[in-house]
LODOBA-808926 format. One record per residue: residue number from 0; residue in one letter; x, y, z of N, C-alpha, C in turn. Coordinates in nm, 2 decimals. Layout:
<atoms>
+-----+-----+--------+--------+--------+--------+--------+--------+--------+--------+--------+
:   n : res :    n_u :    n_v :    n_w :   ca_u :   ca_v :   ca_w :    c_u :    c_v :    c_w :
+-----+-----+--------+--------+--------+--------+--------+--------+--------+--------+--------+
: NUM :   a :      X :      Y :      Z :      X :      Y :      Z :      X :      Y :      Z :
...
+-----+-----+--------+--------+--------+--------+--------+--------+--------+--------+--------+
</atoms>
This chain:
<atoms>
+-----+-----+--------+--------+--------+--------+--------+--------+--------+--------+--------+
:   n : res :    n_u :    n_v :    n_w :   ca_u :   ca_v :   ca_w :    c_u :    c_v :    c_w :
+-----+-----+--------+--------+--------+--------+--------+--------+--------+--------+--------+
:   0 :   m :   1.88 :   4.51 :  -4.60 :   1.88 :   4.35 :  -4.57 :   1.91 :   4.34 :  -4.39 :
:   1 :   t :   1.89 :   4.23 :  -4.35 :   1.94 :   4.26 :  -4.23 :   2.02 :   4.12 :  -4.24 :
:   2 :   a :   2.17 :   4.12 :  -4.21 :   2.28 :   4.01 :  -4.17 :   2.23 :   3.96 :  -4.02 :
:   3 :   f :   2.24 :   3.77 :  -4.05 :   2.21 :   3.72 :  -4.00 :   2.32 :   3.63 :  -3.92 :
:   4 :   p :   2.35 :   3.58 :  -3.80 :   2.46 :   3.50 :  -3.83 :   2.51 :   3.43 :  -3.87 :
:   5 :   a :   2.63 :   3.36 :  -3.91 :   2.67 :   3.25 :  -3.97 :   2.61 :   3.12 :  -3.86 :
:   6 :   f :   2.63 :   3.16 :  -3.78 :   2.54 :   3.02 :  -3.69 :   2.53 :   3.09 :  -3.59 :
:   7 :   p :   2.44 :   3.00 :  -3.46 :   2.37 :   3.06 :  -3.33 :   2.47 :   3.05 :  -3.24 :
:   8 :   m :   2.49 :   3.18 :  -3.15 :   2.62 :   3.24 :  -3.05 :   2.60 :   3.13 :  -2.97 :
:   9 :   p :   2.71 :   3.01 :  -2.94 :   2.68 :   2.95 :  -2.80 :   2.70 :   3.03 :  -2.67 :
:  10 :   y :   2.70 :   2.99 :  -2.56 :   2.66 :   3.04 :  -2.49 :   2.76 :   3.10 :  -2.42 :
:  11 :   m :   2.83 :   3.20 :  -2.34 :   2.97 :   3.26 :  -2.30 :   2.92 :   3.33 :  -2.18 :
:  12 :   t :   3.01 :   3.27 :  -2.07 :   2.97 :   3.34 :  -1.93 :   3.06 :   3.50 :  -1.93 :
:  13 :   n :   3.03 :   3.60 :  -1.89 :   3.07 :   3.76 :  -1.87 :   3.21 :   3.73 :  -1.93 :
:  14 :   r :   3.31 :   3.61 :  -1.79 :   3.44 :   3.65 :  -1.76 :   3.49 :   3.61 :  -1.96 :
:  15 :   e :   3.42 :   3.50 :  -2.02 :   3.47 :   3.48 :  -2.14 :   3.45 :   3.63 :  -2.24 :
:  16 :   r :   3.35 :   3.64 :  -2.26 :   3.32 :   3.76 :  -2.32 :   3.43 :   3.84 :  -2.30 :
:  17 :   e :   3.41 :   3.90 :  -2.18 :   3.54 :   3.98 :  -2.20 :   3.67 :   3.96 :  -2.23 :
:  18 :   v :   3.72 :   3.86 :  -2.21 :   3.83 :   3.79 :  -2.29 :   3.84 :   3.78 :  -2.38 :
:  19 :   l :   3.78 :   3.74 :  -2.45 :   3.76 :   3.70 :  -2.59 :   3.73 :   3.92 :  -2.65 :
:  20 :   g :   3.67 :   3.97 :  -2.60 :   3.72 :   4.12 :  -2.65 :   3.87 :   4.17 :  -2.64 :
:  21 :   h :   3.94 :   4.15 :  -2.52 :   4.02 :   4.23 :  -2.52 :   4.17 :   4.10 :  -2.59 :
:  22 :   v :   4.11 :   3.96 :  -2.65 :   4.19 :   3.89 :  -2.75 :   4.20 :   3.93 :  -2.93 :
:  23 :   s :   4.07 :   4.01 :  -2.90 :   4.04 :   4.04 :  -3.06 :   4.09 :   4.13 :  -3.06 :
:  24 :   k :   4.17 :   4.21 :  -2.98 :   4.18 :   4.33 :  -2.95 :   4.36 :   4.34 :  -2.97 :
:  25 :   g :   4.41 :   4.19 :  -2.98 :   4.55 :   4.17 :  -2.96 :   4.64 :   4.16 :  -2.85 :
:  26 :   w :   4.52 :   4.16 :  -2.75 :   4.61 :   4.15 :  -2.60 :   4.64 :   4.00 :  -2.59 :
:  27 :   s :   4.75 :   3.94 :  -2.55 :   4.82 :   3.86 :  -2.54 :   4.74 :   3.76 :  -2.36 :
:  28 :   s :   4.76 :   3.66 :  -2.34 :   4.72 :   3.62 :  -2.20 :   4.77 :   3.69 :  -2.10 :
:  29 :   k :   4.93 :   3.70 :  -2.07 :   4.95 :   3.79 :  -1.99 :   4.89 :   3.93 :  -1.97 :
:  30 :   q :   4.89 :   3.99 :  -2.10 :   4.83 :   4.12 :  -2.08 :   4.67 :   4.12 :  -1.98 :
:  31 :   v :   4.60 :   4.05 :  -2.08 :   4.43 :   4.03 :  -2.05 :   4.43 :   4.01 :  -1.89 :
:  32 :   a :   4.54 :   3.90 :  -1.87 :   4.52 :   3.86 :  -1.70 :   4.56 :   3.96 :  -1.60 :
:  33 :   l :   4.65 :   4.07 :  -1.63 :   4.69 :   4.19 :  -1.55 :   4.56 :   4.27 :  -1.59 :
:  34 :   l :   4.50 :   4.32 :  -1.67 :   4.36 :   4.40 :  -1.68 :   4.30 :   4.34 :  -1.62 :
:  35 :   i :   4.25 :   4.25 :  -1.64 :   4.11 :   4.14 :  -1.55 :   4.17 :   4.15 :  -1.38 :
:  36 :   g :   4.29 :   4.12 :  -1.38 :   4.30 :   4.10 :  -1.21 :   4.29 :   3.91 :  -1.20 :
:  37 :   a :   4.38 :   3.82 :  -1.30 :   4.31 :   3.73 :  -1.29 :   4.47 :   3.64 :  -1.32 :
:  38 :   a :   4.44 :   3.52 :  -1.28 :   4.61 :   3.40 :  -1.34 :   4.60 :   3.43 :  -1.47 :
:  39 :   p :   4.76 :   3.45 :  -1.54 :   4.73 :   3.38 :  -1.69 :   4.68 :   3.28 :  -1.73 :
:  40 :   r :   4.71 :   3.19 :  -1.61 :   4.62 :   3.01 :  -1.67 :   4.50 :   3.02 :  -1.66 :
:  41 :   t :   4.44 :   3.09 :  -1.57 :   4.33 :   3.16 :  -1.59 :   4.20 :   3.16 :  -1.69 :
:  42 :   v :   4.30 :   3.28 :  -1.78 :   4.29 :   3.31 :  -1.89 :   4.33 :   3.23 :  -2.02 :
:  43 :   e :   4.43 :   3.15 :  -2.00 :   4.41 :   3.06 :  -2.11 :   4.32 :   2.97 :  -2.13 :
:  44 :   s :   4.25 :   2.91 :  -2.00 :   4.16 :   2.85 :  -1.98 :   4.00 :   2.93 :  -2.02 :
:  45 :   h :   4.00 :   3.01 :  -2.01 :   3.87 :   3.06 :  -2.06 :   3.95 :   3.10 :  -2.25 :
:  46 :   i :   4.01 :   3.13 :  -2.26 :   4.03 :   3.08 :  -2.42 :   4.03 :   2.96 :  -2.50 :
:  47 :   a :   4.07 :   2.86 :  -2.42 :   4.05 :   2.72 :  -2.48 :   3.93 :   2.71 :  -2.45 :
:  48 :   n :   3.84 :   2.73 :  -2.36 :   3.70 :   2.72 :  -2.36 :   3.60 :   2.74 :  -2.43 :
:  49 :   l :   3.67 :   2.91 :  -2.52 :   3.60 :   2.95 :  -2.62 :   3.64 :   2.92 :  -2.74 :
:  50 :   k :   3.77 :   2.82 :  -2.72 :   3.79 :   2.77 :  -2.90 :   3.67 :   2.64 :  -2.94 :
:  51 :   i :   3.67 :   2.53 :  -2.75 :   3.58 :   2.48 :  -2.80 :   3.46 :   2.48 :  -2.82 :
:  52 :   k :   3.37 :   2.56 :  -2.73 :   3.26 :   2.66 :  -2.75 :   3.25 :   2.65 :  -2.90 :
:  53 :   l :   3.34 :   2.75 :  -2.99 :   3.29 :   2.81 :  -3.07 :   3.33 :   2.72 :  -3.18 :
:  54 :   g :   3.41 :   2.59 :  -3.14 :   3.52 :   2.55 :  -3.24 :   3.62 :   2.58 :  -3.34 :
:  55 :   a :   3.69 :   2.62 :  -3.26 :   3.80 :   2.69 :  -3.36 :   3.90 :   2.61 :  -3.35 :
:  56 :   k :   4.00 :   2.61 :  -3.46 :   4.09 :   2.60 :  -3.43 :   4.24 :   2.64 :  -3.41 :
:  57 :   n :   4.22 :   2.78 :  -3.39 :   4.32 :   2.88 :  -3.31 :   4.27 :   2.99 :  -3.30 :
:  58 :   s :   4.38 :   3.08 :  -3.21 :   4.26 :   3.22 :  -3.18 :   4.24 :   3.31 :  -3.28 :
:  59 :   s :   4.28 :   3.31 :  -3.43 :   4.22 :   3.36 :  -3.48 :   4.10 :   3.32 :  -3.55 :
:  60 :   h :   4.11 :   3.19 :  -3.58 :   3.99 :   3.11 :  -3.61 :   3.86 :   3.16 :  -3.50 :
:  61 :   m :   3.95 :   3.15 :  -3.37 :   3.78 :   3.21 :  -3.27 :   3.82 :   3.33 :  -3.32 :
:  62 :   i :   3.86 :   3.41 :  -3.33 :   3.79 :   3.57 :  -3.33 :   3.66 :   3.58 :  -3.45 :
:  63 :   l :   3.75 :   3.53 :  -3.59 :   3.67 :   3.49 :  -3.67 :   3.49 :   3.46 :  -3.69 :
:  64 :   l :   3.51 :   3.32 :  -3.61 :   3.39 :   3.25 :  -3.57 :   3.31 :   3.35 :  -3.46 :
:  65 :   a :   3.35 :   3.45 :  -3.34 :   3.30 :   3.50 :  -3.28 :   3.21 :   3.60 :  -3.36 :
:  66 :   f :   3.28 :   3.69 :  -3.44 :   3.22 :   3.76 :  -3.56 :   3.11 :   3.71 :  -3.64 :
:  67 :   q :   3.16 :   3.58 :  -3.67 :   3.06 :   3.52 :  -3.77 :   2.92 :   3.47 :  -3.69 :
:  68 :   c :   2.90 :   3.45 :  -3.53 :   2.81 :   3.39 :  -3.47 :   2.74 :   3.55 :  -3.42 :
:  69 :   g :   2.82 :   3.67 :  -3.39 :   2.76 :   3.75 :  -3.34 :   2.78 :   3.81 :  -3.19 :
:  70 :   a :   2.89 :   3.73 :  -3.14 :   2.94 :   3.76 :  -3.02 :   3.04 :   3.86 :  -3.02 :
:  71 :   l :   3.12 :   3.93 :  -3.12 :   3.19 :   4.04 :  -3.16 :   3.10 :   4.14 :  -3.25 :
:  72 :   d :   3.05 :   4.24 :  -3.20 :   3.00 :   4.39 :  -3.28 :   3.09 :   4.41 :  -3.42 :
:  73 :   g :   3.21 :   4.45 :  -3.42 :   3.25 :   4.47 :  -3.54 :   3.43 :   4.46 :  -3.50 :
:  74 :   p :   3.49 :   4.57 :  -3.62 :   3.62 :   4.57 :  -3.58 :   3.71 :   4.59 :  -3.47 :
:  75 :   a :   3.78 :   4.55 :  -3.38 :   3.88 :   4.58 :  -3.28 :   3.92 :   4.74 :  -3.29 :
:  76 :   d :   3.87 :   4.82 :  -3.16 :   3.93 :   4.96 :  -3.14 :   4.08 :   4.96 :  -3.13 :
+-----+-----+--------+--------+--------+--------+--------+--------+--------+--------+--------+
</atoms>
């Protein structure tokens, strides 16, 4: 039996997907910013946009919804 996403995956930019992947591993906005070479506020803006797109109440909810819609493949490494 094939598992289907709980809801369709919203459009995400490549950078939003990158940020989502790092946040799902427990990285802070500042850590992600250093890693990708962006300002912490920019990373926070990407996270805010992802929460809106996914309809999430907070970052934990955002990650759960990202798994449910197929934006994240599996448990964080």
